[in-house]
N, C-alpha and C positions, 0 to 999 in steps of 0.2 A: 681805314677811315676811323678817325677818333670819335669818341662819343660826344654828342652835343652837350653843351653846358646849359642845363635847365635852370631857369630862374624862378619859375612858378608853374603850378598845375592847378587847374580848375575843372570841375566836372559839373554838368547840368543835365537834368532829366527833363525832357520835353514830352508832352502828351502826344500819343499817336493813335491813329484809328485802328481798331481791331478788325478781324475778319468778318465779324457780324455787323459791322458798320458803326458800332458804339466805340467808346474810348477804351483803349487798352490801359488798365490800371498801372501797369509797370512802366509804360512809356518807353522812350528811347534815350539812352544816356550817351552823351559825347564828352570827350576829354579835350581840353584846350591846354596846350603847353606853350609857355613863354620861353624862347630860346635866345641865348646870347649870340651875337654875331662876332666877327673877328676884329671889327674896328670901333667897338663901343656902342654898336647898334643892337637891336633885337627885333624879333618877329614872333608872332603867335601862330600856331598850327592846330588844326582840329582834326579829330578822328576817333577811332576806337581801338583799343589795345593798350599796351604798356606806355607810360610816358616817353620812354626812349623811342619806341616805334613811331608814335605820333610826331615826335620831334623830327624824325628823319623823313617820314613818308606822308605826314598829314597834309591837309589842305591849308595853304596860307590864308590867314584872315586879313581883312582890311583893318586899318587903324580903328575905325569906328566899331567894328565887330569885336576887336581885341579889347577895347575899353569896356565893353559890356562884361567881359569875363575878368578883367583886371582894372576895376574902376579906381581912378585917382592915383594910378601907379605908372602910367606911360606918358612919355613926352613925344609929341608929334615929330619933332626934329630928329629924334633918335630911332623912330620906328622905321624899319626896312619894308617899304610898301611893295616893291617889285622884286 
């Protein structure tokens, strides 16, 4: 299996609740990877790990979710939704 062609990587840290019920100051970080398809399309995947791992095994994001991580960079007609 060849390595996925990664077009972009974005990481975001979101607040999470700690064991004591308060906010965990470190939060939870997810990685979002934009991957090229084989016919000029692309898709974004989210997860934790290396960009290569997320590109292969991450959860595919909807177009709207992908636009949050890659604003003004994606075209709806090129985004591989399913």
